[in-house]
PyMOL Python script that loads the backbone (N, CA, C, O; Angstrom):
from pymol import cmd

cmd.read_pdbstr("""\
ATOM      1  N   MET A   1      60.985  76.615 122.436  1.00  0.00           N
ATOM      2  CA  MET A   1      61.001  78.050 122.216  1.00  0.00           C
ATOM      3  C   MET A   1      61.273  78.645 123.602  1.00  0.00           C
ATOM      4  O   MET A   1      62.090  79.564 123.658  1.00  0.00           O
ATOM      5  N   LYS A   2      60.793  78.306 124.511  1.00  0.00           N
ATOM      6  CA  LYS A   2      61.118  79.012 125.626  1.00  0.00           C
ATOM      7  C   LYS A   2      62.910  79.087 125.905  1.00  0.00           C
ATOM      8  O   LYS A   2      63.620  80.070 126.119  1.00  0.00           O
ATOM      9  N   GLN A   3      63.242  77.702 125.806  1.00  0.00           N
ATOM     10  CA  GLN A   3      64.604  77.877 126.144  1.00  0.00           C
ATOM     11  C   GLN A   3      65.528  78.101 125.382  1.00  0.00           C
ATOM     12  O   GLN A   3      66.695  77.900 125.717  1.00  0.00           O
ATOM     13  N   HIS A   4      65.119  78.647 123.989  1.00  0.00           N
ATOM     14  CA  HIS A   4      65.781  79.424 122.874  1.00  0.00           C
ATOM     15  C   HIS A   4      65.913  80.879 123.491  1.00  0.00           C
ATOM     16  O   HIS A   4      66.996  81.463 123.519  1.00  0.00           O
ATOM     17  N   ALA A   5      64.870  81.365 123.929  1.00  0.00           N
ATOM     18  CA  ALA A   5      64.753  82.510 124.286  1.00  0.00           C
ATOM     19  C   ALA A   5      65.377  82.767 125.583  1.00  0.00           C
ATOM     20  O   ALA A   5      65.647  83.955 125.758  1.00  0.00           O
ATOM     21  N   LEU A   6      65.734  81.833 126.712  1.00  0.00           N
ATOM     22  CA  LEU A   6      66.468  81.903 127.651  1.00  0.00           C
ATOM     23  C   LEU A   6      67.818  82.080 127.451  1.00  0.00           C
ATOM     24  O   LEU A   6      68.604  82.650 128.208  1.00  0.00           O
ATOM     25  N   ARG A   7      68.133  81.352 125.963  1.00  0.00           N
ATOM     26  CA  ARG A   7      69.763  81.181 125.846  1.00  0.00           C
ATOM     27  C   ARG A   7      70.336  82.484 125.160  1.00  0.00           C
ATOM     28  O   ARG A   7      71.502  82.872 125.097  1.00  0.00           O
ATOM     29  N   THR A   8      69.225  83.023 124.685  1.00  0.00           N
ATOM     30  CA  THR A   8      69.361  84.300 123.919  1.00  0.00           C
ATOM     31  C   THR A   8      69.466  85.405 124.840  1.00  0.00           C
ATOM     32  O   THR A   8      70.230  86.322 124.538  1.00  0.00           O
ATOM     33  N   ALA A   9      68.772  85.461 125.990  1.00  0.00           N
ATOM     34  CA  ALA A   9      68.572  86.285 126.767  1.00  0.00           C
ATOM     35  C   ALA A   9      69.814  86.171 127.514  1.00  0.00           C
ATOM     36  O   ALA A   9      70.216  87.294 127.821  1.00  0.00           O
ATOM     37  N   MET A  10      70.521  85.299 127.894  1.00  0.00           N
ATOM     38  CA  MET A  10      71.715  84.787 128.643  1.00  0.00           C
ATOM     39  C   MET A  10      73.204  85.362 127.747  1.00  0.00           C
ATOM     40  O   MET A  10      74.225  85.953 128.096  1.00  0.00           O
ATOM     41  N   THR A  11      72.807  84.958 126.758  1.00  0.00           N
ATOM     42  CA  THR A  11      73.952  85.473 126.042  1.00  0.00           C
ATOM     43  C   THR A  11      74.016  87.064 125.849  1.00  0.00           C
ATOM     44  O   THR A  11      75.092  87.656 125.926  1.00  0.00           O
ATOM     45  N   LEU A  12      72.602  87.834 125.552  1.00  0.00           N
ATOM     46  CA  LEU A  12      72.704  89.050 125.776  1.00  0.00           C
ATOM     47  C   LEU A  12      73.030  90.041 126.902  1.00  0.00           C
ATOM     48  O   LEU A  12      73.479  91.180 126.771  1.00  0.00           O
ATOM     49  N   TYR A  13      72.661  89.275 128.236  1.00  0.00           N
ATOM     50  CA  TYR A  13      73.276  89.743 129.318  1.00  0.00           C
ATOM     51  C   TYR A  13      74.522  89.607 129.754  1.00  0.00           C
ATOM     52  O   TYR A  13      75.046  90.371 130.564  1.00  0.00           O
ATOM     53  N   GLN A  14      75.132  88.501 129.173  1.00  0.00           N
ATOM     54  CA  GLN A  14      76.647  88.562 129.553  1.00  0.00           C
ATOM     55  C   GLN A  14      77.276  89.158 128.418  1.00  0.00           C
ATOM     56  O   GLN A  14      78.494  89.309 128.508  1.00  0.00           O
ATOM     57  N   GLY A  15      76.711  89.530 127.368  1.00  0.00           N
ATOM     58  CA  GLY A  15      77.670  90.478 126.539  1.00  0.00           C
ATOM     59  C   GLY A  15      77.548  92.034 127.025  1.00  0.00           C
ATOM     60  O   GLY A  15      78.067  92.928 126.356  1.00  0.00           O
ATOM     61  N   GLY A  16      76.863  92.290 128.174  1.00  0.00           N
ATOM     62  CA  GLY A  16      76.287  93.700 128.651  1.00  0.00           C
ATOM     63  C   GLY A  16      75.423  94.050 127.669  1.00  0.00           C
ATOM     64  O   GLY A  16      75.390  95.237 127.995  1.00  0.00           O
ATOM     65  N   THR A  17      74.694  93.999 126.734  1.00  0.00           N
ATOM     66  CA  THR A  17      73.805  94.224 125.964  1.00  0.00           C
ATOM     67  C   THR A  17      72.211  94.556 126.582  1.00  0.00           C
ATOM     68  O   THR A  17      71.410  95.427 126.244  1.00  0.00           O
ATOM     69  N   LEU A  18      72.137  93.740 127.374  1.00  0.00           N
ATOM     70  CA  LEU A  18      70.894  93.913 128.435  1.00  0.00           C
ATOM     71  C   LEU A  18      71.123  93.907 129.742  1.00  0.00           C
ATOM     72  O   LEU A  18      72.057  93.195 130.111  1.00  0.00           O
ATOM     73  N   ASN A  19      70.403  94.631 130.726  1.00  0.00           N
ATOM     74  CA  ASN A  19      70.804  93.975 131.939  1.00  0.00           C
ATOM     75  C   ASN A  19      70.167  93.039 132.492  1.00  0.00           C
ATOM     76  O   ASN A  19      69.638  92.346 131.622  1.00  0.00           O
ATOM     77  N   LEU A  20      69.893  92.568 133.818  1.00  0.00           N
ATOM     78  CA  LEU A  20      69.476  91.473 134.242  1.00  0.00           C
ATOM     79  C   LEU A  20      68.148  91.535 134.144  1.00  0.00           C
ATOM     80  O   LEU A  20      67.552  90.764 133.392  1.00  0.00           O
ATOM     81  N   ASP A  21      67.516  92.438 134.871  1.00  0.00           N
ATOM     82  CA  ASP A  21      66.109  92.618 134.764  1.00  0.00           C
ATOM     83  C   ASP A  21      65.078  92.280 133.409  1.00  0.00           C
ATOM     84  O   ASP A  21      64.075  91.569 133.344  1.00  0.00           O
ATOM     85  N   THR A  22      65.756  93.083 132.398  1.00  0.00           N
ATOM     86  CA  THR A  22      65.318  93.238 130.773  1.00  0.00           C
ATOM     87  C   THR A  22      65.513  91.767 130.282  1.00  0.00           C
ATOM     88  O   THR A  22      64.595  91.099 129.804  1.00  0.00           O
ATOM     89  N   ALA A  23      66.796  91.327 130.444  1.00  0.00           N
ATOM     90  CA  ALA A  23      67.291  90.025 130.127  1.00  0.00           C
ATOM     91  C   ALA A  23      66.039  88.885 130.074  1.00  0.00           C
ATOM     92  O   ALA A  23      65.565  88.304 129.098  1.00  0.00           O
ATOM     93  N   ALA A  24      65.653  88.785 131.669  1.00  0.00           N
ATOM     94  CA  ALA A  24      64.791  88.303 132.128  1.00  0.00           C
ATOM     95  C   ALA A  24      63.338  88.233 131.539  1.00  0.00           C
ATOM     96  O   ALA A  24      62.789  87.227 131.090  1.00  0.00           O
ATOM     97  N   ARG A  25      62.928  89.247 131.610  1.00  0.00           N
ATOM     98  CA  ARG A  25      61.470  89.702 131.167  1.00  0.00           C
ATOM     99  C   ARG A  25      61.498  89.220 129.573  1.00  0.00           C
ATOM    100  O   ARG A  25      60.411  88.810 129.166  1.00  0.00           O
ATOM    101  N   ARG A  26      62.452  89.215 128.743  1.00  0.00           N
ATOM    102  CA  ARG A  26      62.533  89.174 127.436  1.00  0.00           C
ATOM    103  C   ARG A  26      62.440  87.581 127.131  1.00  0.00           C
ATOM    104  O   ARG A  26      61.983  87.153 126.071  1.00  0.00           O
ATOM    105  N   ALA A  27      62.981  86.649 128.302  1.00  0.00           N
ATOM    106  CA  ALA A  27      62.938  85.512 128.306  1.00  0.00           C
ATOM    107  C   ALA A  27      61.946  84.868 129.053  1.00  0.00           C
ATOM    108  O   ALA A  27      62.061  83.644 129.113  1.00  0.00           O
ATOM    109  N   GLY A  28      61.100  85.325 129.577  1.00  0.00           N
ATOM    110  CA  GLY A  28      60.219  85.135 130.079  1.00  0.00           C
ATOM    111  C   GLY A  28      60.393  84.569 131.842  1.00  0.00           C
ATOM    112  O   GLY A  28      59.555  84.076 132.598  1.00  0.00           O
ATOM    113  N   VAL A  29      61.283  84.769 131.966  1.00  0.00           N
ATOM    114  CA  VAL A  29      61.520  84.263 133.449  1.00  0.00           C
ATOM    115  C   VAL A  29      61.875  84.997 134.509  1.00  0.00           C
ATOM    116  O   VAL A  29      61.766  86.210 134.325  1.00  0.00           O
ATOM    117  N   SER A  30      62.270  84.656 135.572  1.00  0.00           N
ATOM    118  CA  SER A  30      62.309  85.644 136.876  1.00  0.00           C
ATOM    119  C   SER A  30      63.885  86.300 137.003  1.00  0.00           C
ATOM    120  O   SER A  30      64.777  85.477 136.797  1.00  0.00           O
ATOM    121  N   PRO A  31      64.195  87.296 137.229  1.00  0.00           N
ATOM    122  CA  PRO A  31      65.704  87.650 137.063  1.00  0.00           C
ATOM    123  C   PRO A  31      66.162  86.607 137.794  1.00  0.00           C
ATOM    124  O   PRO A  31      66.768  85.829 137.056  1.00  0.00           O
ATOM    125  N   ASP A  32      66.134  86.199 139.085  1.00  0.00           N
ATOM    126  CA  ASP A  32      66.606  84.873 140.228  1.00  0.00           C
ATOM    127  C   ASP A  32      67.056  83.319 139.174  1.00  0.00           C
ATOM    128  O   ASP A  32      68.049  82.614 139.357  1.00  0.00           O
ATOM    129  N   ARG A  33      65.923  83.113 138.036  1.00  0.00           N
ATOM    130  CA  ARG A  33      65.888  82.028 137.245  1.00  0.00           C
ATOM    131  C   ARG A  33      67.021  82.373 136.088  1.00  0.00           C
ATOM    132  O   ARG A  33      67.813  81.493 135.752  1.00  0.00           O
ATOM    133  N   LEU A  34      67.062  83.608 135.531  1.00  0.00           N
ATOM    134  CA  LEU A  34      68.391  83.817 134.786  1.00  0.00           C
ATOM    135  C   LEU A  34      69.416  84.212 135.204  1.00  0.00           C
ATOM    136  O   LEU A  34      70.375  84.295 134.436  1.00  0.00           O
ATOM    137  N   ARG A  35      69.551  84.634 136.758  1.00  0.00           N
ATOM    138  CA  ARG A  35      71.057  84.581 137.378  1.00  0.00           C
ATOM    139  C   ARG A  35      71.483  83.151 137.374  1.00  0.00           C
ATOM    140  O   ARG A  35      72.494  82.853 136.738  1.00  0.00           O
ATOM    141  N   ARG A  36      70.758  82.161 138.074  1.00  0.00           N
ATOM    142  CA  ARG A  36      70.934  80.677 138.124  1.00  0.00           C
ATOM    143  C   ARG A  36      71.731  80.106 137.192  1.00  0.00           C
ATOM    144  O   ARG A  36      72.882  79.714 137.384  1.00  0.00           O
ATOM    145  N   ALA A  37      70.847  80.038 135.739  1.00  0.00           N
ATOM    146  CA  ALA A  37      71.260  79.792 134.740  1.00  0.00           C
ATOM    147  C   ALA A  37      72.749  80.207 134.533  1.00  0.00           C
ATOM    148  O   ALA A  37      73.706  79.444 134.672  1.00  0.00           O
ATOM    149  N   VAL A  38      72.805  81.415 134.209  1.00  0.00           N
ATOM    150  CA  VAL A  38      73.916  81.960 134.206  1.00  0.00           C
ATOM    151  C   VAL A  38      75.527  81.386 134.796  1.00  0.00           C
ATOM    152  O   VAL A  38      76.550  81.021 134.216  1.00  0.00           O
ATOM    153  N   ASP A  39      75.145  81.523 136.181  1.00  0.00           N
ATOM    154  CA  ASP A  39      75.839  81.238 137.369  1.00  0.00           C
ATOM    155  C   ASP A  39      76.290  79.532 137.154  1.00  0.00           C
ATOM    156  O   ASP A  39      77.394  79.116 137.509  1.00  0.00           O
ATOM    157  N   ARG A  40      75.130  78.566 136.453  1.00  0.00           N
ATOM    158  CA  ARG A  40      75.441  77.231 136.124  1.00  0.00           C
ATOM    159  C   ARG A  40      76.223  76.837 135.185  1.00  0.00           C
ATOM    160  O   ARG A  40      76.613  75.679 135.034  1.00  0.00           O
ATOM    161  N   LEU A  41      76.542  77.941 134.385  1.00  0.00           N
ATOM    162  CA  LEU A  41      77.422  77.694 133.127  1.00  0.00           C
ATOM    163  C   LEU A  41      78.882  78.063 133.463  1.00  0.00           C
ATOM    164  O   LEU A  41      79.800  77.614 132.777  1.00  0.00           O
ATOM    165  N   GLY A  42      79.102  78.879 134.516  1.00  0.00           N
ATOM    166  CA  GLY A  42      80.148  79.387 134.648  1.00  0.00           C
ATOM    167  C   GLY A  42      80.852  80.412 134.009  1.00  0.00           C
ATOM    168  O   GLY A  42      82.055  80.666 133.945  1.00  0.00           O
ATOM    169  N   THR A  43      79.758  81.000 133.505  1.00  0.00           N
ATOM    170  CA  THR A  43      80.673  82.388 132.296  1.00  0.00           C
ATOM    171  C   THR A  43      80.403  83.800 132.945  1.00  0.00           C
ATOM    172  O   THR A  43      80.629  84.889 132.416  1.00  0.00           O
ATOM    173  N   GLY A  44      79.871  83.564 134.206  1.00  0.00           N
ATOM    174  CA  GLY A  44      79.401  84.851 134.732  1.00  0.00           C
ATOM    175  C   GLY A  44      78.367  85.936 134.377  1.00  0.00           C
ATOM    176  O   GLY A  44      77.381  85.727 133.670  1.00  0.00           O
ATOM    177  N   ALA A  45      78.711  87.194 134.975  1.00  0.00           N
ATOM    178  CA  ALA A  45      77.753  88.185 134.656  1.00  0.00           C
ATOM    179  C   ALA A  45      78.708  89.033 134.097  1.00  0.00           C
ATOM    180  O   ALA A  45      79.905  88.745 134.083  1.00  0.00           O
ATOM    181  N   PRO A  46      78.167  90.244 133.556  1.00  0.00           N
ATOM    182  CA  PRO A  46      79.221  91.270 132.871  1.00  0.00           C
ATOM    183  C   PRO A  46      79.515  92.164 134.141  1.00  0.00           C
ATOM    184  O   PRO A  46      78.739  92.209 135.096  1.00  0.00           O
ATOM    185  N   SER A  47      80.533  92.772 134.082  1.00  0.00           N
ATOM    186  CA  SER A  47      81.180  93.592 134.962  1.00  0.00           C
ATOM    187  C   SER A  47      80.352  95.052 135.082  1.00  0.00           C
ATOM    188  O   SER A  47      80.338  95.818 134.118  1.00  0.00           O
ATOM    189  N   PRO A  48      79.797  95.315 136.097  1.00  0.00           N
ATOM    190  CA  PRO A  48      79.277  96.323 136.137  1.00  0.00           C
ATOM    191  C   PRO A  48      79.873  98.087 135.751  1.00  0.00           C
ATOM    192  O   PRO A  48      79.193  99.103 135.607  1.00  0.00           O
ATOM    193  N   THR A  49      81.325  97.911 135.676  1.00  0.00           N
ATOM    194  CA  THR A  49      82.164  98.587 135.387  1.00  0.00           C
ATOM    195  C   THR A  49      82.846  98.400 134.143  1.00  0.00           C
ATOM    196  O   THR A  49      83.832  99.088 133.878  1.00  0.00           O
ATOM    197  N   ALA A  50      82.360  97.437 133.273  1.00  0.00           N
ATOM    198  CA  ALA A  50      83.424  97.209 132.175  1.00  0.00           C
ATOM    199  C   ALA A  50      82.746  98.597 131.107  1.00  0.00           C
ATOM    200  O   ALA A  50      81.583  98.994 131.174  1.00  0.00           O
ATOM    201  N   GLU A  51      83.738  99.110 130.235  1.00  0.00           N
ATOM    202  CA  GLU A  51      83.331  99.917 129.405  1.00  0.00           C
ATOM    203  C   GLU A  51      83.778  99.290 127.893  1.00  0.00           C
ATOM    204  O   GLU A  51      84.885  98.849 127.584  1.00  0.00           O
ATOM    205  N   THR A  52      82.803  99.371 127.219  1.00  0.00           N
ATOM    206  CA  THR A  52      82.577  98.720 125.862  1.00  0.00           C
ATOM    207  C   THR A  52      82.770  99.879 124.835  1.00  0.00           C
ATOM    208  O   THR A  52      82.149 100.928 125.007  1.00  0.00           O
ATOM    209  N   GLU A  53      83.428  99.758 124.003  1.00  0.00           N
ATOM    210  CA  GLU A  53      83.907 100.961 122.731  1.00  0.00           C
ATOM    211  C   GLU A  53      82.599 100.228 121.614  1.00  0.00           C
ATOM    212  O   GLU A  53      82.526  99.039 121.302  1.00  0.00           O
ATOM    213  N   ARG A  54      81.994 100.954 121.328  1.00  0.00           N
ATOM    214  CA  ARG A  54      81.089 101.206 120.421  1.00  0.00           C
ATOM    215  C   ARG A  54      81.871 101.352 118.993  1.00  0.00           C
ATOM    216  O   ARG A  54      82.802 102.115 118.735  1.00  0.00           O
ATOM    217  N   THR A  55      81.136 100.268 118.015  1.00  0.00           N
ATOM    218  CA  THR A  55      81.603 100.314 116.931  1.00  0.00           C
ATOM    219  C   THR A  55      80.686 101.001 115.989  1.00  0.00           C
ATOM    220  O   THR A  55      79.563 100.927 116.487  1.00  0.00           O
ATOM    221  N   PRO A  56      80.645 101.625 114.877  1.00  0.00           N
ATOM    222  CA  PRO A  56      79.745 102.116 113.959  1.00  0.00           C
ATOM    223  C   PRO A  56      79.495 101.178 113.526  1.00  0.00           C
ATOM    224  O   PRO A  56      80.275 100.244 113.710  1.00  0.00           O
ATOM    225  N   VAL A  57      78.250 100.967 112.720  1.00  0.00           N
ATOM    226  CA  VAL A  57      77.656  99.803 111.652  1.00  0.00           C
ATOM    227  C   VAL A  57      77.516 100.562 110.741  1.00  0.00           C
ATOM    228  O   VAL A  57      77.238 101.718 111.061  1.00  0.00           O
ATOM    229  N   HIS A  58      77.630 100.277 109.421  1.00  0.00           N
ATOM    230  CA  HIS A  58      77.124 100.909 108.418  1.00  0.00           C
ATOM    231  C   HIS A  58      76.305  99.999 107.281  1.00  0.00           C
ATOM    232  O   HIS A  58      76.756  98.884 107.017  1.00  0.00           O
ATOM    233  N   ALA A  59      75.205 100.436 106.668  1.00  0.00           N
ATOM    234  CA  ALA A  59      74.651  99.511 105.530  1.00  0.00           C
ATOM    235  C   ALA A  59      75.587  99.346 104.456  1.00  0.00           C
ATOM    236  O   ALA A  59      76.451 100.215 104.343  1.00  0.00           O
ATOM    237  N   ASP A  60      75.569  98.304 103.577  1.00  0.00           N
ATOM    238  CA  ASP A  60      76.178  98.489 102.324  1.00  0.00           C
ATOM    239  C   ASP A  60      75.055  98.748 101.586  1.00  0.00           C
ATOM    240  O   ASP A  60      75.148  98.975 100.380  1.00  0.00           O
TER     241      ASP A  60
END
""", "prot")
cmd.dss("prot")
cmd.show_as("cartoon", "prot")
cmd.util.cbc("prot")
cmd.orient("prot")
């Protein structure tokens, strides 16, 4: 279960949904461990200056 939480946190961090500290806390690991895991995958961290356009989501 912890590995699933780590992968989910990594995905949310890389996508810019969560910052490093929040993602690490949700995964139950230190921010350093989460950063190392992201670095090992080679996909990198989100750009701190990246702007994301919000898309409204409507329930059917």
